[in-house]
VEXKOLSE-748948 format. One record per residue (C-alpha): residue number from 1; residue in three letters; x negated, z negated, y. Coordinates in steps of 0.001 Angstrom, whole numbers, plus 500000, padded with zeros to 6 digits. Layout:
N
R   k   r   east     up  north
R NUM Ala      X      Z      Y
...
//
This chain:
391
R   k   r   east     up  north
R   1 Met 928226 355912 949497
R   2 Thr 925566 358243 950779
R   3 Arg 922221 356561 951014
R   4 Gly 919146 357473 953019
R   5 Lys 920698 357190 956502
R   6 Ile 921861 353574 956720
R   7 Ala 918386 352049 957012
R   8 Val 918155 352883 960710
R   9 Gly 918517 349655 962660
R  10 Val 918866 347552 959514
R  11 Gly 915292 347399 958318
R  12 Ile 913961 349588 955551
R  13 Ala 913002 346890 953052
R  14 Gly 916319 345050 953429
R  15 Ala 918364 348236 953119
R  16 Trp 916567 349338 949964
R  17 Thr 917039 345917 948389
R  18 Leu 920779 346051 949146
R  19 Trp 921126 349537 947729
R  20 Ala 919196 348656 944589
R  21 Ser 922097 346528 943362
R  22 Ile 924492 349406 944048
R  23 Ala 922351 351962 942246
R  24 Met 921369 349977 939154
R  25 Ala 923732 351846 936872
R  26 Gln 922214 355172 937921
R  27 Val 918744 354446 936510
R  28 Ser 918351 355573 932924
R  29 Pro 917018 352938 930527
R  30 Arg 914114 353761 928285
R  31 Pro 915026 356523 925833
R  32 Ala 915543 355465 922228
R  33 Gly 912259 355844 920389
R  34 Thr 910090 354584 923259
R  35 Glu 910725 350851 922847
R  36 Trp 907382 350326 921112
R  37 Met 905423 352221 923753
R  38 Pro 903524 350333 926457
R  39 Val 904721 349961 930036
R  40 Gln 903339 352518 932465
R  41 Pro 902550 350588 935659
R  42 Ala 903712 351887 939014
R  43 Thr 900893 353754 940762
R  44 Arg 900158 355745 943915
R  45 Glu 900700 358970 941981
R  46 Asp 904334 357970 941520
R  47 Val 904779 357884 945284
R  48 Met 903342 361383 945613
R  49 Leu 905355 362755 942709
R  50 Leu 908719 361282 943681
R  51 Ala 908261 362288 947324
R  52 Glu 907456 365845 946227
R  53 Tyr 910323 366121 943764
R  54 Ile 913033 364866 946127
R  55 Asp 911448 366451 949224
R  56 Ala 911519 363002 950815
R  57 Thr 912102 362403 954478
R  58 Pro 909421 360350 956291
R  59 Glu 911691 357293 956122
R  60 Gln 912233 357728 952390
R  61 Gln 908535 358183 951718
R  62 Gln 907725 355061 953728
R  63 Ala 910250 353088 951694
R  64 Ile 908940 354430 948365
R  65 Glu 905387 353565 949372
R  66 Gln 906363 349999 950274
R  67 Leu 908380 349496 947091
R  68 Thr 905507 350803 944992
R  69 Thr 902960 348643 946802
R  70 Asp 905107 345571 946151
R  71 Thr 905490 346504 942482
R  72 Ile 901762 347130 942018
R  73 Thr 901140 343656 943445
R  74 Arg 903753 342111 941145
R  75 Met 902432 343864 938022
R  76 Arg 898877 342895 938904
R  77 Glu 899892 339238 939313
R  78 Val 901667 339239 935950
R  79 Thr 898674 340792 934213
R  80 Trp 896226 338398 935820
R  81 Glu 898436 335457 934823
R  82 Tyr 898481 336701 931226
R  83 Arg 894704 337223 931129
R  84 Arg 894114 333760 932561
R  85 Ala 896416 332294 929906
R  86 Glu 894486 334113 927191
R  87 Arg 891106 332905 928499
R  88 Arg 892322 329313 928569
R  89 Arg 893884 329619 925122
R  90 Ile 890572 330797 923691
R  91 Ala 888218 328551 925680
R  92 Leu 890261 325339 925834
R  93 Lys 892249 325729 922617
R  94 Thr 895468 325055 924522
R  95 Pro 898881 326622 923824
R  96 Pro 899292 329876 925797
R  97 Thr 901319 329680 928990
R  98 Met 902242 333340 928543
R  99 Thr 902391 335208 925257
R 100 Asn 901728 338900 924801
R 101 Glu 905441 339523 924308
R 102 Gln 906322 337590 927472
R 103 His 903765 339670 929371
R 104 Lys 905389 342865 928116
R 105 Glu 908863 341620 929031
R 106 Lys 907800 340738 932579
R 107 Met 906064 344075 933028
R 108 Arg 909125 345954 931770
R 109 Ala 911379 343950 934086
R 110 Ala 909125 344803 937047
R 111 Glu 909103 348466 935996
R 112 Met 912897 348654 935787
R 113 Gln 913413 346823 939080
R 114 Trp 911009 349215 940778
R 115 Leu 912848 352248 939371
R 116 Glu 916188 350819 940485
R 117 Asn 914854 350228 943979
R 118 Cys 913345 353714 944185
R 119 Trp 916612 355277 943014
R 120 Ala 918326 353435 945843
R 121 Val 916182 355381 948291
R 122 Val 917444 358722 946972
R 123 Asp 920358 360336 948806
R 124 Asp 922860 360607 945953
R 125 Ala 925046 362960 948022
R 126 Asn 922208 365506 947984
R 127 Pro 922218 367400 944656
R 128 Glu 918627 368539 945134
R 129 Gln 917428 364960 945577
R 130 Val 919410 363816 942537
R 131 Glu 917859 366605 940470
R 132 Gly 914438 365648 941833
R 133 Trp 915051 362086 940696
R 134 Arg 915859 363276 937175
R 135 Arg 912607 365260 937152
R 136 Phe 910778 362109 938186
R 137 Glu 912471 360052 935459
R 138 Met 911432 362557 932806
R 139 Ser 907881 362518 934125
R 140 Arg 907904 358770 933440
R 141 Thr 909147 359427 929905
R 142 Arg 906279 361863 929384
R 143 Leu 903873 359129 930473
R 144 Leu 905441 356655 928030
R 145 Thr 904959 359055 925154
R 146 Gly 901431 360099 926192
R 147 Pro 899407 358336 923481
R 148 Ala 901619 358983 920443
R 149 Gly 899408 356582 918565
R 150 Arg 901213 356488 915234
R 151 Trp 900645 360209 914793
R 152 Asp 897146 360450 916329
R 153 Val 898412 363010 918841
R 154 Arg 898151 362798 922617
R 155 Leu 900989 364129 924756
R 156 Asp 899216 363512 928042
R 157 Phe 899670 366766 929941
R 158 Asp 901508 365930 933168
R 159 Pro 901273 369101 935305
R 160 Gly 903537 367793 938041
R 161 Gly 901328 364747 938504
R 162 Ala 898157 366836 938509
R 163 Leu 899534 369231 941126
R 164 Ala 900740 366355 943303
R 165 Ile 897332 364675 943292
R 166 Ala 895730 368021 944102
R 167 Gly 897968 368296 947148
R 168 Val 899746 371421 945900
R 169 Asp 903143 371803 947590
R 170 Glu 905498 373373 945038
R 171 Asp 907595 374984 947763
R 172 Glu 904617 377028 948936
R 173 Tyr 904286 378585 945467
R 174 Pro 907789 379646 944322
R 175 Ala 906593 381322 941119
R 176 Leu 904607 378238 940149
R 177 Lys 907545 375936 940886
R 178 Ala 909940 378070 938856
R 179 Lys 907576 378182 935902
R 180 Leu 906912 374451 936110
R 181 Ile 910616 373557 936207
R 182 Thr 911342 375889 933271
R 183 Trp 908522 374305 931277
R 184 Glu 909728 370803 932133
R 185 Arg 913284 371643 931035
R 186 Asp 912255 373161 927683
R 187 His 909494 370662 926995
R 188 Asp 911614 367646 927841
R 189 Ala 914446 368838 925607
R 190 Ala 911954 369056 922742
R 191 Leu 910528 365666 923698
R 192 Arg 913953 364043 923629
R 193 Ala 914629 365590 920219
R 194 Trp 911382 364108 918933
R 195 Leu 912250 360672 920352
R 196 Val 915624 360799 918608
R 197 Ser 913837 361460 915316
R 198 Val 911480 358531 916003
R 199 Ala 914457 356225 916560
R 200 Glu 916119 357493 913369
R 201 Tyr 912966 356893 911354
R 202 Asp 912529 353392 912793
R 203 Lys 916112 352495 911899
R 204 Leu 915636 353637 908314
R 205 Arg 912409 351683 908078
R 206 Leu 913967 348488 909447
R 207 Asp 916992 348925 907174
R 208 Arg 914608 349254 904202
R 209 Ala 916043 352627 903267
R 210 Ser 914742 354428 900203
R 211 Tyr 911271 355958 900231
R 212 Glu 912776 359437 900005
R 213 Gln 914941 358863 903083
R 214 Gln 912060 357451 905103
R 215 Asn 909731 360226 904004
R 216 Thr 912266 362904 904970
R 217 Ala 912772 361302 908403
R 218 Ala 909022 361006 908950
R 219 Gly 908579 364677 908062
R 220 Lys 911268 365728 910545
R 221 Ser 909647 363602 913231
R 222 Ser 906243 365183 912567
R 223 Glu 907726 368675 912815
R 224 Arg 909323 367895 916167
R 225 Leu 906149 366294 917475
R 226 Leu 904180 369422 916602
R 227 Val 906650 371505 918624
R 228 Val 906131 369247 921665
R 229 Ala 902339 369332 921340
R 230 Gln 902328 373125 921071
R 231 Met 904590 373408 924112
R 232 Gln 902057 371378 926093
R 233 Val 899319 373848 925249
R 234 Lys 901501 376845 926087
R 235 Gly 902583 375237 929342
R 236 Tyr 898994 374515 930316
R 237 Arg 897879 378073 929697
R 238 Gly 900859 379572 931494
R 239 Leu 900553 377371 934578
R 240 Met 896799 377893 934783
R 241 Glu 897454 381618 935234
R 242 Ile 899359 381193 938507
R 243 Ala 898338 377824 939981
R 244 Pro 896043 377711 943050
R 245 Glu 892439 376676 942517
R 246 Ala 892961 372981 943328
R 247 Gly 895887 372808 940911
R 248 Arg 893924 374528 938145
R 249 Lys 891057 372086 938544
R 250 Ala 893388 369088 938453
R 251 Met 895268 370264 935339
R 252 Arg 892033 371134 933577
R 253 Leu 890524 367711 934283
R 254 Met 893682 365992 933078
R 255 Arg 893588 367805 929773
R 256 Ala 889837 367356 929435
R 257 Arg 890329 363598 929439
R 258 Arg 891981 363812 926032
R 259 Leu 888659 365029 924651
R 260 Ser 886303 362463 926096
R 261 Pro 885880 360120 929075
R 262 Trp 883026 362370 930182
R 263 Gly 885411 365263 930053
R 264 Ser 887111 364065 933214
R 265 Arg 884384 362151 935039
R 266 Ser 882088 363560 937649
R 267 Met 878443 363599 936608
R 268 Arg 877783 361761 939861
R 269 Glu 878996 358707 937935
R 270 His 876299 359039 935259
R 271 Asp 874171 355880 935410
R 272 Gly 870792 357606 935428
R 273 Leu 871854 360166 938017
R 274 Arg 873379 357531 940292
R 275 Glu 870148 355572 940197
R 276 Met 868286 358723 941185
R 277 Phe 870257 359004 944427
R 278 Ala 869673 355290 945165
R 279 Ile 865926 355829 945650
R 280 Glu 864795 354258 948899
R 281 Gly 863232 356803 951243
R 282 Leu 864547 359841 949341
R 283 Ser 863731 362887 951503
R 284 Glu 866379 365391 952499
R 285 Glu 864408 368144 950776
R 286 Thr 864364 366237 947489
R 287 Arg 868001 365230 947875
R 288 Ala 868948 368907 948275
R 289 Lys 867051 369752 945067
R 290 Leu 868776 366945 943182
R 291 Met 872215 367999 944436
R 292 Ser 871531 371603 943390
R 293 Arg 870563 370516 939881
R 294 Leu 873551 368193 939722
R 295 Gly 875833 371088 940645
R 296 Asp 874296 373199 937875
R 297 Leu 874852 370364 935418
R 298 Gln 878505 369974 936398
R 299 Arg 879104 373692 935912
R 300 Glu 877430 373573 932488
R 301 Ile 879674 370707 931447
R 302 Asp 882783 372399 932850
R 303 Ala 882009 375495 930766
R 304 Leu 881455 373308 927699
R 305 Ile 884793 371554 928222
R 306 Asp 886592 374880 928603
R 307 Gln 885059 376005 925318
R 308 Lys 886142 372839 923510
R 309 Leu 889655 373023 924955
R 310 Gln 889914 376632 923825
R 311 Val 888955 375693 920268
R 312 Met 891266 372681 920193
R 313 Asp 894218 374567 921669
R 314 Asp 893786 377565 919362
R 315 Arg 893844 375175 916426
R 316 Met 897001 373518 917748
R 317 Leu 898866 376803 918262
R 318 Ala 897896 378099 914821
R 319 Ala 898951 374897 913045
R 320 Lys 901963 374943 910718
R 321 Thr 901909 371185 910190
R 322 Leu 900829 368203 912264
R 323 Asp 897880 367553 909954
R 324 Glu 896563 371071 910552
R 325 Ser 896638 370513 914316
R 326 Arg 894262 367554 914291
R 327 Asp 890614 367999 915195
R 328 Pro 888999 364540 915255
R 329 Phe 885463 365853 915809
R 330 Thr 885798 367837 919036
R 331 Gly 885677 364795 921326
R 332 His 882650 363294 919557
R 333 Glu 880848 366633 919717
R 334 Leu 881570 366859 923423
R 335 Asp 880170 363361 924024
R 336 Arg 876915 364220 922288
R 337 Glu 876522 367595 923988
R 338 Val 877291 366149 927429
R 339 Asp 874686 363427 926881
R 340 Thr 872129 366069 925914
R 341 Leu 872838 368154 929012
R 342 Ala 872716 365075 931256
R 343 Glu 869379 363882 929845
R 344 Arg 867917 367357 930321
R 345 Ala 869107 367402 933930
R 346 Leu 867713 363922 934499
R 347 Met 864259 365057 933360
R 348 Asp 864452 368080 935667
R 349 Met 865433 365861 938570
R 350 Glu 862651 363371 937887
R 351 Ala 860182 366261 937948
R 352 Ala 861448 367177 941435
R 353 Leu 860494 363765 942860
R 354 Thr 857338 363273 944911
R 355 Pro 854807 360691 943609
R 356 Ala 856046 358159 946195
R 357 Glu 859689 358786 945274
R 358 Arg 858824 358402 941598
R 359 Glu 857330 354992 942297
R 360 Ala 860434 353995 944275
R 361 Tyr 862637 355234 941435
R 362 Ala 860987 352732 939079
R 363 Arg 862116 349908 941401
R 364 Val 865786 350940 941605
R 365 Tyr 868242 348359 940293
R 366 Ala 870571 349149 937421
R 367 Ala 873368 351554 938335
R 368 Asp 876144 348984 938300
R 369 Gln 874294 347076 941030
R 370 Val 873579 350000 943351
R 371 Trp 876667 352164 943143
R 372 Gly 879912 350683 941897
R 373 Asp 882600 352824 940329
R 374 Asp 885169 351637 942888
R 375 Pro 887660 350826 940122
R 376 Ser 891265 350888 941190
R 377 Asp 894306 349796 939236
R 378 Glu 896554 351378 941836
R 379 Trp 895903 354907 940562
R 380 Arg 896805 356190 937130
R 381 His 894389 359103 937355
R 382 Asp 891695 357649 939612
R 383 Tyr 889075 359846 937916
R 384 Leu 891075 362888 938993
R 385 Arg 891441 361776 942576
R 386 Lys 887684 361176 942858
R 387 Gln 886667 364548 941459
R 388 Leu 889085 366466 943664
R 389 Arg 887533 364820 946722
R 390 Glu 884083 366143 945821
R 391 Lys 882779 369250 947493
//
């Protein structure tokens, strides 16, 4: 049955629920090797990405948005229920009403139901939409494997997601789209090969195979992981050459986050700098000076991040083994250097204040009371969305 047309006159939500049961077999389960990895909650980025990949009609996009909203609500409720159970277990010494494993099971069930419902929106008679769905599924697999914690390697480069958040329409940039799809195909083949090796190693470990067998399997898995990590660096550099400015900024910020939280946050979120802009009676002249210095600071930090990424990526590409690719100090160095630059900027900005403004600055409440971070659990890359909105 062709889907995507029947919802007219039936009601979108009801039609998608009906089709979900029909389409369940079409949704791929988690790949072997990802069972131990945490659930990736449904987010607003998923709506943008799926709509872009399948070139969704307005009706399809509306349905995907509603399904995702419902799933976000469900996942939030499950998580809150689990946290409440944990608080009561600790404070009241009562048996938990939800265990950690039960929380994971409920989250995975919500994730799978959401994917099944979203697949039901796709027109399975349209080969381009089916292919777009497969691209979306693999993007979810890339998210699952992002923090490859056992190996201390992060596979968190999601160019499709970055471009979607940046508002880059693939169809307007044919060369970019072709390069992205080629990278996804090659990268995802390597990723699947690595996941197979992870599953093989886990089986040997659970079967209590000999040390030699486990060691050989672990070595093969490390080799395949290195290939994936190097492909992420190559993909980043290649796409940065042809992406529009907004896309380059989004991809750069996404990769910078692997170095340090400050690597992907706007300096407007720095506590001291936020307090500066909360001064009562701040004149427009002073505000302009502060904004100018803040812009200089952001550019200094951007240049610093580019330098650190260059060093880290060169090390990765030159590595012959996974151990050679690791650089545990780059992120800590970045944190310290960013703090130094921020403190220097803060002193410059304080010097720009008038005597009256300096007195008012001393009376400003702590940053978390004057300018909240507007946290949102509906966005996977909320930091990215915020920075791209800045002028």
